[in-house]
Every structure is written in C-alpha cells, then in structure tokens.
C-alpha positions as CSV (number, residue, x, y, z in Angstrom):
1,M,-34.6,0.2,1.9
2,K,-34.4,-3.0,-0.2
3,R,-31.2,-4.9,0.2
4,Y,-29.2,-6.6,-2.5
5,A,-26.0,-8.6,-2.5
6,I,-23.9,-9.3,-5.6
7,I,-21.6,-12.3,-4.9
8,V,-18.7,-12.3,-7.4
9,A,-17.3,-15.8,-7.9
10,G,-15.0,-16.1,-10.9
11,G,-12.0,-17.8,-9.4
12,K,-10.1,-20.6,-11.2
13,G,-8.1,-22.0,-8.2
14,A,-4.7,-21.5,-9.9
15,R,-3.0,-20.2,-6.7
16,M,-4.8,-22.8,-4.7
17,G,-3.4,-25.6,-6.8
18,S,-6.8,-27.2,-6.9
19,D,-8.6,-29.2,-9.6
20,I,-11.8,-27.3,-8.9
21,P,-12.4,-23.5,-8.7
22,K,-11.6,-22.3,-5.2
23,Q,-15.1,-21.1,-4.5
24,F,-16.3,-24.7,-4.6
25,I,-13.7,-26.1,-2.2
26,P,-15.3,-27.4,1.0
27,I,-14.3,-26.0,4.4
28,G,-15.9,-27.7,7.4
29,G,-17.6,-30.0,4.9
30,I,-19.4,-27.2,3.0
31,P,-18.3,-25.3,-0.2
32,I,-16.8,-21.9,0.5
33,L,-19.3,-20.2,-1.8
34,M,-22.3,-21.7,0.0
35,R,-20.9,-20.4,3.3
36,T,-20.5,-16.9,1.8
37,I,-24.1,-16.8,0.6
38,Q,-25.4,-18.3,3.9
39,A,-23.8,-15.4,5.7
40,F,-25.9,-12.8,3.8
41,Y,-29.0,-14.9,4.1
42,D,-28.6,-15.3,7.9
43,F,-28.2,-11.5,8.2
44,D,-31.3,-10.8,6.1
45,P,-33.6,-13.7,4.8
46,D,-35.4,-11.1,2.6
47,I,-32.2,-10.0,0.8
48,T,-32.0,-10.5,-3.0
49,I,-28.8,-12.4,-3.8
50,I,-27.3,-12.2,-7.3
51,L,-24.4,-14.6,-8.0
52,A,-22.0,-13.8,-10.9
53,L,-20.6,-17.1,-11.9
54,P,-18.7,-18.1,-15.1
55,Q,-21.0,-19.8,-17.5
56,D,-18.8,-22.9,-17.7
57,Q,-19.2,-23.3,-13.9
58,Q,-22.9,-23.0,-13.6
59,E,-23.8,-26.6,-14.3
60,Y,-21.4,-27.7,-11.6
61,W,-23.0,-25.3,-9.2
62,K,-26.4,-26.8,-10.0
63,T,-25.1,-30.2,-9.1
64,L,-23.7,-29.0,-5.8
65,C,-27.0,-27.4,-4.5
66,P,-29.0,-30.7,-4.1
67,K,-25.9,-32.5,-3.0
68,Y,-25.5,-30.1,0.0
69,L,-29.2,-29.5,0.4
70,F,-28.6,-25.8,-0.4
71,K,-31.9,-24.1,-0.9
72,I,-31.2,-20.4,-0.5
73,P,-32.7,-18.5,-3.5
74,V,-30.0,-17.1,-5.7
75,I,-30.2,-15.3,-9.1
76,V,-27.3,-16.6,-11.3
77,V,-25.8,-14.3,-14.0
78,N,-22.9,-14.9,-16.3
79,G,-19.6,-13.8,-14.9
80,G,-17.5,-11.7,-17.2
81,D,-13.8,-11.7,-18.2
82,T,-13.2,-9.1,-15.5
83,R,-14.7,-8.3,-12.1
84,Y,-16.0,-5.1,-13.6
85,Q,-18.0,-7.0,-16.2
86,S,-19.3,-9.5,-13.7
87,V,-20.6,-6.8,-11.4
88,K,-22.1,-4.9,-14.4
89,N,-24.0,-8.1,-15.5
90,A,-25.3,-8.5,-12.0
91,L,-26.4,-4.9,-11.7
92,A,-28.6,-5.4,-14.8
93,K,-30.8,-7.6,-12.6
94,I,-31.5,-4.8,-10.1
95,E,-34.5,-2.7,-11.2
96,T,-35.5,-1.0,-7.9
97,E,-33.6,1.5,-5.7
98,G,-32.0,0.2,-2.5
99,I,-28.7,-0.7,-1.1
100,V,-26.4,-3.2,-2.8
101,A,-23.3,-4.9,-1.4
102,V,-20.7,-6.4,-3.7
103,H,-18.8,-9.3,-2.0
104,D,-16.1,-11.8,-2.9
105,G,-17.5,-15.3,-3.2
106,V,-14.5,-16.7,-1.3
107,R,-14.8,-14.4,1.7
108,P,-17.2,-16.5,3.9
109,F,-16.4,-15.1,7.3
110,V,-18.0,-11.7,7.0
111,S,-19.8,-11.0,10.2
112,K,-23.3,-9.7,10.8
113,E,-21.8,-6.7,12.5
114,I,-19.9,-5.8,9.3
115,L,-22.9,-6.4,7.2
116,A,-25.1,-4.2,9.4
117,A,-22.6,-1.4,9.5
118,A,-22.1,-1.6,5.7
119,Y,-25.8,-1.4,4.8
120,E,-26.6,1.3,7.4
121,T,-23.6,3.5,6.5
122,A,-24.3,3.2,2.7
123,A,-28.0,4.1,3.4
124,Q,-26.9,7.2,5.2
125,K,-23.9,8.3,3.2
126,G,-24.1,6.5,-0.1
127,S,-21.2,4.1,0.3
128,A,-19.3,2.0,2.8
129,I,-16.2,-0.2,2.5
130,P,-14.7,-2.3,5.4
131,V,-11.0,-1.6,6.1
132,V,-8.4,-2.9,8.5
133,P,-5.2,-1.1,9.6
134,L,-1.8,-2.1,8.4
135,T,0.4,-3.9,11.0
136,D,3.6,-4.1,9.0
137,S,5.9,-1.2,8.1
138,I,5.6,-0.1,4.5
139,R,7.9,1.5,2.0
140,R,7.5,3.1,-1.4
141,I,9.8,1.7,-4.1
142,G,11.9,4.2,-6.0
143,I,14.4,3.8,-8.8
144,N,17.6,1.8,-8.7
145,Q,16.3,-0.3,-5.8
146,T,15.9,2.7,-3.5
147,S,12.9,2.9,-1.1
148,F,11.3,5.4,1.1
149,A,9.5,4.9,4.5
150,C,5.7,5.7,4.5
151,N,3.4,6.4,7.4
152,R,1.3,3.3,7.6
153,S,-1.4,5.1,9.5
154,N,-2.3,6.8,6.2
155,Y,-3.1,3.4,4.6
156,C,-5.3,0.4,5.2
157,F,-6.3,-3.0,3.8
158,V,-9.6,-3.0,1.9
159,Q,-12.1,-5.8,2.3
160,T,-15.6,-6.6,1.0
161,P,-18.6,-6.2,1.0
162,Q,-18.3,-2.9,-0.7
163,T,-21.7,-1.4,-0.3
164,F,-23.5,1.5,-2.1
165,K,-26.8,3.0,-3.0
166,T,-28.0,1.2,-6.1
167,E,-28.2,4.4,-8.1
168,W,-24.6,5.3,-7.2
169,L,-23.3,2.0,-8.3
170,K,-25.4,1.9,-11.5
171,Q,-24.2,5.4,-12.5
172,A,-20.6,4.5,-11.7
173,Y,-20.7,1.3,-13.9
174,S,-21.8,3.4,-16.8
175,T,-18.1,4.6,-16.8
176,P,-16.1,2.7,-19.5
177,Y,-13.8,0.0,-18.1
178,H,-10.3,1.1,-17.0
179,P,-7.4,-1.2,-15.8
180,D,-7.2,0.8,-12.6
181,F,-10.6,-0.5,-11.6
182,T,-9.4,-3.0,-9.0
183,D,-12.6,-3.0,-7.0
184,D,-16.0,-1.4,-6.9
185,A,-14.8,1.5,-4.7
186,S,-12.3,2.5,-7.4
187,V,-15.2,2.6,-10.0
188,V,-17.4,4.6,-7.8
189,E,-14.6,7.0,-6.9
190,R,-13.7,7.5,-10.6
191,H,-17.3,8.6,-11.2
192,G,-17.0,11.3,-8.6
193,F,-18.7,9.8,-5.6
194,N,-17.1,9.7,-2.1
195,V,-16.1,6.4,-0.6
196,F,-16.6,6.1,3.1
197,T,-15.0,3.5,5.3
198,I,-16.2,1.3,8.2
199,N,-14.3,-1.1,10.5
200,G,-13.5,-4.5,8.9
201,H,-12.1,-7.5,10.7
202,P,-8.9,-9.6,10.3
203,Q,-11.0,-12.7,10.2
204,N,-12.9,-11.5,7.1
205,I,-10.3,-13.1,4.9
206,K,-10.4,-13.8,1.2
207,I,-9.5,-17.5,0.7
208,T,-7.0,-17.7,-2.2
209,T,-4.1,-19.9,-1.1
210,P,-3.7,-23.2,0.8
211,I,-2.6,-21.3,3.9
212,D,-6.0,-19.5,3.8
213,L,-7.7,-22.9,3.8
214,I,-5.8,-23.8,7.0
215,L,-6.9,-20.6,8.6
216,A,-10.5,-21.2,7.5
217,E,-10.6,-24.5,9.2
218,I,-9.2,-23.0,12.4
219,F,-11.9,-20.2,12.3
220,L,-14.6,-22.9,12.1
221,K,-13.5,-24.7,15.2
222,P,-15.8,-24.1,18.2
C-alpha cells in the first residue's frame, strides 16, 4: 500500500529559549527537522512526505535546504493554529488510499523498526501508535490536595508516528475540532475507530527543552 508521512512542525521554540523555532535548531550540525524527514526517507525512499509548516517559516525553510544540501522531496502545506488544523491541511494533499503516519517534526530519532511496525500494523488493523511503559509511580489528584495511587501498568506514554489507513484518518478529521484532541489517536478514537498500540522506544524523544538537546547530542555520538 502507498505510504505517506505527515510531518507536523509548528513549534515556536519558547520552552527552548531559542531565537529560532526549535525544529530548525541544529543537532550534530543538521537541523532537527531535516533529521526527522531523513528518517522517513531512509526507511522508504518512495514515501510521500507532507510537511505542515507555519506560513511565516516557509521562506526560512527554503533558505535552509540549499545551505545543508537537503534534496529530499517534500510537499509543504500551511500549518494551522492547532495541530488538528495542520494535519487536516496536510490530509487534503492525499488523494489515493494507503497508510499515513503523522509524526512530530522534532522527533528525529524514530527507528526503522518503529516505522516498519507502525505501517505494517496500520495496514492490518487500521491504526498503530507507539507507546512506552511508565517507570515512575503515578497518582490521581483529588480535592483539597488529596491524591490516590494508580496502577501504572494500566497507563503508558504515547509517541509518534501515529499511523492509520488514510480513509480512517480522513473520516476522523471530518469531526469538528474539540479541545480534547491532543493527538491524532484522540481524533480517530472520537470518530469510533479502535486505536492499537505498538512498542515505542525511550530514545524516540520529542525535542522541546534544552535538556532534550543535550540528550540528542548524546544519542548522535558513535
């Protein structure tokens, strides 16, 4: 089945304390966003990659590509005010059925193993999201500063790429926006589809803070 990847890159870099949006910050001498796109291209050179990028960042992106000799073909669409709108804009570029993965532009360490499992599971079951188990104890907050212990084995951390049959995701994104839509899986679930999990990996981090940049440089060391 035809493979698509929607890369969502709408960060401003506020938590990073950076003058440039976090997706353009270099790690190992290459902008994070380029490393993320490269991971999908290395997995499947025939994949169609759609980049949802704020309109006011697109000219800067165009200047970066020749600077870093970046030649991977990418379809650029306008990012929206919300992740929901950015994904919806990107989905409008998909006209044939297949499997589409939606991935954070600042999550450059996704492995070929995760990508293979995501696309294969979504092709079989309709959806696939990578998750990792919780390692810390968790508690539910009650009233008056009370709290209650929870069984952490019933919960997990969710990563991307979140991968679906294109018809599932298109149907789900016909649902009107709701503030509870924190990721693509929540949109798909609200539309009535099941969301299946695959194994993620602790190294598949989302780079959002200066500490994450330090980790990223460590991951890149041979």
